[in-house]
Backbone as numpy.savetxt, mean C-alpha at the origin, in Angstrom:
# Nx Ny Nz CAx CAy CAz Cx Cy Cz
6.20 6.33 6.76 5.17 5.55 7.66 5.95 4.31 8.23
6.51 3.79 7.68 7.10 2.29 7.95 6.28 1.37 8.58
6.81 0.78 9.48 5.99 -0.25 10.29 5.40 0.37 11.14
5.26 1.37 11.41 4.38 2.15 11.97 3.12 2.26 11.94
2.04 2.32 12.51 0.97 2.49 11.88 0.59 3.77 11.14
-0.12 3.61 10.29 -0.39 4.70 9.24 -0.87 6.08 10.06
-0.89 6.86 9.54 -1.74 8.21 9.80 -2.85 7.60 10.17
-3.72 8.44 11.24 -5.29 7.93 11.79 -5.94 8.02 10.80
-6.63 6.42 10.82 -7.81 6.75 10.01 -8.87 6.31 10.75
-9.76 6.63 10.25 -11.61 6.28 10.59 -11.15 4.63 11.00
-10.74 3.87 9.90 -10.84 2.27 10.02 -9.41 1.95 9.93
-9.00 1.04 10.39 -7.77 0.56 10.07 -7.78 -1.17 10.51
-7.12 -2.11 9.55 -7.15 -3.15 9.61 -5.87 -3.82 9.30
-5.51 -4.89 9.36 -4.28 -5.90 8.99 -5.01 -6.97 8.73
-4.53 -7.84 7.76 -4.60 -8.97 7.13 -3.48 -10.18 7.26
-3.28 -10.77 8.12 -2.19 -11.62 8.07 -2.62 -12.56 7.01
-0.96 -12.71 5.91 -1.02 -13.40 4.84 -0.14 -14.69 5.28
0.71 -14.57 6.43 1.66 -15.60 6.64 2.18 -15.05 7.71
3.52 -15.97 8.59 3.91 -15.27 9.35 4.78 -13.90 9.28
5.63 -13.73 7.83 6.17 -12.95 7.36 5.65 -11.61 6.65
4.46 -12.13 6.03 3.81 -11.38 5.40 2.44 -10.81 5.50
2.02 -9.29 5.48 0.60 -9.08 6.00 0.28 -7.66 4.69
-1.08 -7.58 4.78 -2.02 -6.33 4.74 -2.27 -5.84 5.43
-1.80 -4.24 5.16 -2.14 -3.15 6.29 -3.30 -2.18 5.29
-4.51 -2.00 5.93 -5.53 -1.10 5.24 -6.14 0.28 6.07
-6.07 1.08 5.92 -6.70 2.07 6.41 -7.43 3.23 5.37
-8.81 3.72 6.05 -9.52 4.66 5.18 -10.18 5.43 6.23
-10.27 6.47 5.78 -11.74 7.79 6.56 -12.25 8.38 5.57
-13.45 8.18 5.85 -14.61 8.62 4.89 -15.54 10.02 5.59
-16.25 10.39 4.84 -16.81 11.75 5.24 -18.46 11.61 4.14
-19.35 11.58 4.86 -20.35 11.22 4.43 -20.63 10.32 3.37
-20.24 9.38 3.83 -20.13 7.71 3.10 -19.33 7.80 2.03
-18.41 8.65 1.62 -17.23 8.51 1.07 -16.19 8.59 1.64
-15.47 7.86 0.67 -13.56 7.39 1.35 -13.00 8.97 0.99
-12.51 9.37 1.66 -11.72 10.82 1.41 -10.27 10.58 1.45
-9.83 9.53 2.30 -8.10 9.13 2.16 -8.25 7.48 2.76
-7.27 7.26 1.85 -7.01 5.64 2.57 -5.22 5.21 2.16
-4.87 4.01 2.73 -3.76 3.29 2.00 -3.84 2.16 2.35
-3.32 1.22 0.99 -3.37 -0.29 0.98 -1.88 -0.03 1.10
-1.34 -1.37 2.09 0.39 -1.63 1.71 0.34 -2.99 2.23
1.53 -3.33 1.23 1.79 -4.90 1.77 3.12 -4.90 2.66
3.24 -5.52 3.32 4.74 -5.63 4.32 5.10 -7.01 4.63
6.41 -6.94 4.94 7.10 -8.06 4.90 7.77 -7.71 6.25
7.83 -8.88 6.98 8.71 -9.15 8.04 9.93 -9.13 8.18
11.21 -8.42 7.97 12.35 -8.62 7.89 13.30 -8.10 8.90
14.11 -9.11 9.64 15.10 -8.59 10.89 14.05 -8.10 11.93
12.72 -8.57 12.09 12.03 -8.52 13.40 11.25 -7.43 13.14
11.11 -6.90 11.79 10.17 -5.31 11.85 9.73 -5.60 10.53
8.30 -5.01 10.56 7.74 -5.29 9.07 8.28 -3.89 8.27
8.34 -4.19 7.25 8.93 -3.30 6.03 8.24 -2.98 4.72
8.31 -2.10 4.55 7.08 -1.77 3.00 7.64 -2.67 1.78
6.76 -3.07 1.30 6.62 -3.61 -0.13 6.19 -2.72 -1.17
5.04 -2.87 -0.96 4.41 -1.48 -1.83 3.20 -1.09 -0.74
2.83 0.02 -1.60 2.03 1.10 -0.95 0.89 2.13 -2.20
-0.22 1.61 -1.88 -1.21 2.66 -2.53 -1.69 3.72 -1.68
-2.07 4.72 -2.27 -2.28 5.67 -1.41 -3.28 6.56 -1.84
-3.99 7.38 -1.14 -4.58 8.79 -1.63 -5.10 9.60 -0.35
-4.26 10.90 -0.32 -4.35 11.27 0.98 -4.22 13.12 -0.10
-4.86 13.69 -0.62 -4.95 14.92 -1.17 -4.57 16.12 -0.37
-4.20 16.04 1.18 -3.95 17.10 2.14 -2.82 17.07 2.60
-2.20 15.84 2.29 -0.76 15.45 2.72 0.17 16.11 2.23
1.35 16.54 2.26 2.39 16.81 1.56 2.92 15.73 0.58
2.79 14.73 1.00 3.39 13.29 1.14 2.30 12.61 0.13
1.20 12.94 0.36 -0.14 11.84 -0.42 -0.34 12.47 -2.04
-1.21 11.53 -2.23 -1.50 11.63 -3.80 -3.19 11.88 -3.96
-3.66 12.15 -4.87 -5.08 12.71 -5.26 -5.51 12.04 -6.24
-6.12 10.64 -5.86 -6.49 9.46 -7.30 -7.53 10.34 -7.92
-8.32 11.56 -7.65 -9.11 11.92 -8.43 -8.51 12.93 -9.33
-7.20 13.29 -9.34 -6.94 13.92 -10.02 -5.48 13.55 -11.00
-5.01 12.55 -10.15 -3.50 12.01 -10.27 -3.73 10.56 -10.99
-4.62 10.04 -10.53 -4.85 8.26 -11.00 -4.34 7.47 -10.10
-4.46 6.31 -10.03 -4.25 5.61 -8.87 -2.67 5.06 -9.22
-1.95 5.03 -8.21 -0.39 4.92 -8.23 0.11 3.81 -7.40
0.98 3.04 -7.68 1.65 2.16 -6.46 3.00 2.55 -6.00
3.53 3.12 -5.10 4.62 2.89 -4.50 5.72 1.94 -4.24
6.83 1.51 -4.54 7.51 0.58 -4.53 8.68 0.47 -3.81
8.82 -0.24 -2.79 9.98 -0.09 -1.68 11.15 -1.17 -2.03
12.08 -0.64 -1.52 13.66 -1.29 -1.64 14.38 -0.98 -0.61
14.80 -1.56 0.45 15.77 -1.32 1.59 15.02 -0.19 2.50
14.13 -0.17 2.91 13.36 0.47 3.09 12.89 2.31 2.76
13.12 2.52 1.70 13.04 3.51 0.83 12.21 3.12 -0.36
11.24 4.55 -0.72 10.69 3.98 -2.15 11.45 4.33 -3.25
11.55 3.23 -3.93 12.59 3.35 -5.01 11.93 3.69 -6.36
10.89 3.66 -6.44 9.93 4.55 -7.51 8.22 4.04 -7.34
7.58 4.77 -8.08 6.25 4.71 -8.35 5.86 4.25 -9.51
4.64 3.54 -10.07 4.06 3.25 -11.00 2.89 3.63 -11.25
2.46 4.01 -12.35 0.70 4.57 -12.94 0.00 3.17 -12.78
-0.90 2.78 -12.11 -1.98 1.63 -12.42 -3.22 2.17 -12.75
-3.83 3.07 -12.59 -5.17 3.03 -13.48 -5.61 5.01 -13.54
-6.36 5.33 -14.49 -6.75 6.99 -14.43 -7.26 7.49 -13.23
-7.51 8.89 -13.40 -8.13 9.58 -12.48 -9.49 8.66 -12.05
-10.07 8.77 -10.92 -11.33 7.73 -10.48 -11.67 8.32 -9.22
-12.75 8.56 -8.44 -13.23 8.28 -7.29 -12.36 7.40 -6.23
-12.23 8.10 -5.29 -11.35 7.50 -3.79 -12.05 6.29 -3.83
-13.08 6.01 -3.76 -14.09 4.64 -3.39 -13.81 3.52 -4.46
-13.52 3.99 -6.00 -13.17 3.26 -6.57 -11.84 2.83 -6.45
-10.95 3.72 -6.13 -9.67 3.25 -6.05 -9.29 2.47 -5.26
-9.97 2.76 -4.14 -9.43 1.47 -2.88 -9.99 0.36 -3.08
-10.71 0.05 -3.70 -11.40 -1.18 -4.42 -10.27 -1.99 -5.20
-9.98 -0.71 -6.60 -9.15 -1.03 -7.51 -7.51 -1.50 -6.70
-7.24 -0.63 -5.75 -6.19 -0.88 -5.28 -5.95 -2.53 -4.51
-7.21 -2.60 -3.77 -7.05 -4.35 -3.33 -6.95 -5.11 -4.25
-7.59 -4.79 -5.56 -7.86 -5.78 -6.53 -6.46 -5.73 -7.27
-5.85 -4.94 -7.50 -4.14 -4.96 -8.23 -3.33 -5.80 -7.30
-3.52 -5.07 -5.97 -2.29 -6.04 -5.34 -2.72 -7.37 -5.20
-4.01 -8.23 -5.29 -4.28 -9.44 -5.09 -3.89 -9.97 -6.03
-4.02 -9.59 -7.34 -3.23 -9.70 -8.53 -1.94 -10.15 -8.87
-1.24 -9.12 -8.07 0.09 -8.77 -8.16 0.95 -9.23 -6.87
0.14 -9.68 -5.96 0.77 -10.23 -4.93 2.44 -10.88 -4.79
1.87 -11.93 -5.45 3.38 -12.81 -6.05 4.35 -12.41 -6.23
4.24 -11.50 -7.09 5.39 -10.96 -7.88 6.30 -9.76 -6.98
5.30 -9.29 -6.46 5.62 -8.06 -5.28 6.48 -9.03 -4.39
6.08 -9.83 -3.72 6.73 -10.73 -3.03 8.29 -11.08 -3.45
7.88 -11.90 -4.51 9.57 -12.32 -5.26 10.19 -11.38 -5.62
10.07 -10.57 -5.82 10.67 -9.06 -6.49 11.67 -8.79 -5.24
10.37 -8.24 -3.87 11.00 -7.95 -2.53 12.11 -8.69 -2.30
11.82 -10.35 -2.10 12.69 -10.90 -1.72 13.95 -11.20 -2.54
13.79 -10.89 -3.80 14.96 -10.94 -4.57 16.00 -9.86 -4.07
15.38 -8.80 -3.92 16.31 -7.45 -3.60 17.00 -7.40 -2.22
16.41 -8.36 -1.27 16.71 -8.33 -0.18 17.41 -9.42 0.02
17.46 -10.50 -0.55 18.59 -11.62 -0.74 17.61 -12.96 0.29
16.24 -12.98 0.13 15.75 -14.01 1.27 15.21 -14.92 0.24
15.40 -15.89 0.80 15.25 -17.41 -0.04 13.51 -17.21 -0.18
12.81 -17.87 -1.06 11.99 -17.77 -0.97 10.84 -18.67 -0.26
9.83 -18.16 0.20 9.14 -18.81 1.53 8.62 -20.05 1.07
């Protein structure tokens, strides 16, 4: 996915947090229920946006996850590649998982940014 726009979603938006930090959110729904989503923290590094962490639900994608079966997880990125995934919460409906992802990101934002900056040799903002 990189700094490119996520796969097409019914709704997509970006929440700027600073000049070098933003959150991208995309989701699609059917009959009032979320069927796919991505919540991604991005850091501007060397004039391009890089993934810091990503939560997603996309059961039909070869690379996606199904939060209703696998639970909510977070992918952690280092040097432009996924370094690892961590379990966040047990299986739940996608609507709830989207809310949980945003909440988890909000609560852990500073730690994610500090780790990313440390990994990439960036002086703290």
